[in-house]
N, C-alpha and C positions, 0 to 999 in steps of 0.2 A: 556022647551026644546021640540022641535018636531023632528021627524026622518022620513026620507023616504029612502027606500032601493031599489036599482035597480041592478038586476043581470046582469053582463056583460059576455062576452065570456071568455073561458079558465079559468073557476072557479075564476073569479074576481067579486067583488061587489063594487058598488058606494053608500056610505052613504051620504045623504044630511042632515046636522044637522043645526037646526035653534035655536039660543039662543035669548031669549026675549030682547027687548030694555032696560028693567029695569036691567037685569043681565049685559048687556054691560055697562050701565051707572055706575053700581057698580064697575066693573072692572076698568073703566077709572078713577074713583075717587080714588081707591086704588093705581093705578099707579101714580096719581098726588101726593098723600100723601107720597109715597115711594121716589119720585124723587125731591120733591120741595126744599129740603135742598141744592141740588147741582145746583139750578138754580138762577142766579143773573140777575136782571133787574134794571137799574138805577131808583132811586126814591123809591125803596122798600127794606126793610131789607131782608137779605138772609134767605130763608126759609119761608118768609111771602108773597110771590107773589101770588095773587089769580090765581086760575086755569084759569079763563076766560081771564085774561091778558096774561098768557103764551100761551094759544091757539090762541089768537089774534095775538101775536107777531110771533109765530113759526108755526102756522097752526093748524087746528082742529084735524089733524092726529098725533099730537106730542106724545100722550100717547097710540096710537093704538098698537104699538109693544108689550109693556109690558102687555096691557090688553089682547091681543090675546094669548100671551104666558101663561097667567093664565087661560083663558077660554077654549082653545082647549083641553088640556089634560083632564080636568074634564068633559067637554061635551062629548068627544070621549069615555071616560070610561063608562059614563052613556049609551051612544048609544050602546056600545058593550054588556052591560048587557041587554038592551031592545031588541037588535037584535036577531032573532032566528037562525041566521047562526053561524057556528063555524069558527071564523076568525083566520088565521094562518100566518099573516105577519105584518110587521110594515106598518102603513098607509102612503100613499102619499097624503098630505093635500094641498088643494087649497082653497083660500078665494074667495067667490062669492060676498059677500056684507058686508061692514062694514061702518056704517054711524050713527052718533049720532041721537037718536030718532027712529031708525029703527032696526029690528032684525039683529043680526049678523049671517050670513049664511056662512058655509064652507062645502066642500066635502072631503071625505076620501075614496080613492080607496084602496082596501085591498083584499088579497087573501082569498078564502073560501076553507075550507078543502075538498079535492077531494073525490069523491066516488070511491070505488074500486070494480072491478068485478074480482073475483078470478078465476083462472084456476085450474089446478091440484095442490094440495098441500100435498096430501098423496101419498106414494109410489114413491116419487121422486128418480130417479137413480143417484147415485154419485159414484165416484171412491173410492175404499177401500184403506185406508192408512195403511202402514206397521208400526207397533209399536214395533217390536222386536229390541233388541239392538245387534249389531254385535260385534264380538271380537275386531275388529278395533276401534269401538267407545268406548268400555270399556278401551282398551289400551290407547287411546287418552286422556280419562278423567283421568286415573291414572297418565299418563305422566304429565298432567297439575299440579296435586297435587305434583308430584315428583319435578317438576321445582320450584314450590313455596316453597319447603322445601330444595332446593339446597343451597350450600354455595360457596363462592368465595375463591379460593386458589391462593396465590401469587406464581408466577413462576419466578425464577432467573437464571436457568441453561440451558436455551435454547432460540432460536430466536422465533419470532412471527409465530404462525400457524393460519390457518383459524378457525374462531369461537372464537378466544381469545378476552378477554376484555382488551383493552389497554388504556393507558393515554399517549398522545403525545403532543409535541410542533411542530408547523409547520408555515412556511411562504411561500407564493406563489409569483411567479414572472412571468410577461408577458413581453417578449422582454427585459429581464434582469432588469425590474423595478418592485418593490413591488406595489401591487394594494390594493385599499381600501377593507377591509373585508377579506383579504387573510391571516391574521395572527391569530394564536390561541395558548394559553398557557394552559397546564394541561387539554387538551380536551379529554373527555372520548369517545372512539370509539371502537365498537365491529366489528371485522373484518368479512366481509360478510353480514353486516347489510344493505348495500346500502345507508348509510347516506351521503356519499360523492359522488362526480361525478364519472361516470363509469371509472374503471381502477385504481382508487386511492388506494382503500383498498387492492386489489390484489397485488400491488407492495410493500406493507409493509410486506407481508409474507416473512419470512427469515430475517427481520431486527432484529438487536441485541440491547439490552437495552443500552442506552447511546451513541450509534453510529449514526451519521447523515446518513440518507438515502435520496437519490434524487428520487423523483417521477415525471414522465413525463406523462401529460395527456392533453386532449383537452376539452375545455368547450363545452357542447352541443349547437347545432345551436339555440335551443329554450330557452337558459338559460335566467333567469329573468333579469340579468344585461346585457343590450344590448351591452355595451362597451366591454364585455368579451365573448359574444356568439360566438362560433366557433373558438376561438383563442387557440393556444397551450400554456401551462403553465408548469412551473417547481416549484415543492414544495420541500423545504428542511425540512425534518422531523426528529425528534428525539423521539424514543420510550423511555418513562420514567418508564413505569410500565406494566407488563403483569399479567393478572389473568385468571384463568380458572374456569369454573363452575363444581363443584363436586356434582353429583346426588347421593341421598341415594340408597342403595341396595333395590330391591323389595323383601323384606322378611317379616317374621312375625313381626319383630321389627318395620319396616316401617308402617305396618298395625296398630299396637298398637299406634304409634305416631300420626297418622293422622285420626284415627277413634275410635269407641267404640268396635272394634272387635279384637280378639286375633290372628287371622290367616289371611294370604293373601287370602286364599280361601273364607273366610267369607266376607272380605272386598270387594273382587272382585264381589261376588254375590250381595252385597248391591249396589255397583256402577251400576251394570247391572239393578237392580230393579229400581233405581232412574232415569236412562236414559229412561227406558221403561215407567215410570210414566210421565215423561216430554213429551215423544212422544205421549202417549195416550191423554194427555191434549191438545197437539197441534193438534192431529188428530181430536179430538172432535170439537175444534174451527173451523178447516178447513171444517169439515163435515157440521157444522151449516151454515157457510158462503156459501158453495156450494149449500146447500138445499135452503136457502133463495134467493140466486141469481137466481136459476131456477124458484122459485115461482114468483119472480118479472118478469122474462121473460114471464111467462104464464099469468100474470095479466094485466088488462086494467085499466089505470088511467091517468088522465091528470094533471100534476103537474104545477101549475102557476109559472112563473118566479119569481114573488115577494116572493113566499114561499121559493124558493131556495136561493134567495138573503138574506132573513132574517136569514135563517139557517146558511148561510156562514158568515154573520156578527156576529152571536152568536159564531161561531167557532173562529173568530178573537178575539172577546171579551174574550173568555176563554183562548186563547193563551196569551193575554195581561195580564190577571190576574196571569197566571203562571210565566210570566216574572217578574211581580211586586214582587212575592214571592221570586224571586232570586235577587231582588234589581235592576232591570232594567226596564225602561219604554218602552212602545211600540215605542215611538218617538225615543229613543236612539237606539233601535234595528233596526228600519227602516233606520235611518241615517247611521248606521254601515253597513247594508246590501245593502243600496242603493235602497230601494223600497218605496212603498206607501201603505196606508191602502186599497185603491181601488184595487190595484194589488193583495194584499193578499186576498181580498174578492173573486176576480176572481179565484185565485188558489184554494180556499176552495170550490168553487161551485160543482165540480164533487163529492167530498166526501159528501157534504151537500145533493146533490140529492140522493145519495145512502142511506144515513141515513133516509131521508124522505120516500123513497120507501120501505125500510125495515120496518120502523115503521108502515106505512099504511097497508101493506099486513098482518103484524102480528096482528094489531088491527082488521082487517077484519076477520082473523082466530079466534081471541078471540070471536068475535060476532057470527061467523058461528057455532062455537063449544060450544057456551054458557059457556065459561070458566069463573069460578068465584074464588075469593080468600076468604077463610074462615077467621073468626076472629082468629082462632088458627094459621093459616099460617101467618097472619099479626103480631101476637104476637111473633112468632118465628123469623120473620124478625127484629122486634125491639130488640130482645135478641141478634141476630147476630150483629146488628149495635152497640149495647151497648158494646159488647165484643170488637168489632173493635176499637171503640173510647175510650175505657176504662172509660165508664160512666155507671151510673145507668139507668135501663130500664125506670123508671118513668121520669128521667131527659130527656131522648131521646124523650119521648112522649110530654113533656112540650115544647120542642124546636119546634116541628113540629105543624103547624096549620092545619086546616081542608083540605085546598088545598094540602098541602104537603102530608098528609096522603092519600088523594085520588090518588095522583101521585104515591105513593108507591104501592098502590093496583093495579094501572094500570100497573106498571112495573113488578110486580109479575105475573100478568095475561099474560103479553107479554112473560115472561120467560116460562110460562106454554105452550104457543103456540110454542115457539122455541123447547121445549122438545118434544112436540107432533109430530111436523113435522120431527124432527131429528130421533126420535125413529121409525117413520113410513117409513123412507127412506130406499131404497134398495142399499146396497153396492155391487159393481161389480168390 
């Protein structure tokens, strides 16, 4: 195999790869051996037709496709190893020459990793985030816990009030005629929830259990059932059950039930602490994002479109893998959502570009600051991963190959760069 490399504009390169006639002939023969059982020609037993006869009958290019599909990946992989450039996209392949007895020649246009010219990356000014927990936030968190520990009490001695949880039967009429989908039995409805069309729930306030109540409403003009949109309707409703939510008292007994603390004062202090920890983690992430965003703005780099496309395609692939873990294929998802893979790739491109820019500037900072990862730091990462996946450290090491271990080192160095620029940032 021979290789020629031509640098193109916008960080693209063109690899011209030449495979020997002998290698092409070998691939053609393997394609013949793989396919001959499926080929039938009168006068020959199935699977016994000579290759020369097949090529004479169907053309000399009959086995080219299979041969090319075998040769290109292997030849391209060798070319990438020989090439001194760092290639960062999937190749766009074009066949230049394929003919028996001659070299097989193809080209691959591919993106080259861009060089980065850093601007300022230390002392970046960012907005300071407030991480204190307000009394209102603490109250809201405690109210959530209070709601989750509430119980429902059946009420029989009064009519419906706002906020009640009811069970109703109803039937709707338009111009005196029942309509499809307008009837319900034992339907759970919380008054004030807005689950029904405007005006419906309010008119049930004051209704008594077991007594029919007439509700007069009009369907919204944009109602999904076009034959009902904008029309007045009458619903005959009967309330069958009323329940109210009873919340526990905010006392020491409540604190003991929902936490490891003996008093409300201790429980409230712990809730405040957890809110502030969450806010601090969020503020840290926002600060990192803001710092990196400003570093990107101050840096110079030309990102090739092919690199962005490849990153976006990888994003779609990762999304498809997550879907498969949930029992759904990407095809089923796209059919349900009414989209296409190409459209998804386009949607992913902005975030793909951001990921590329972030990684490139951080790699440039690693190089500029000569940030290195020690063997001890790598071991600590293995231990963290082992704990996360509930595995032995040695088993983790066995799973990862040399390339994986190099990637882990790179990721740890990138994290050091993130910490360096974040700690050096100025909050105002």
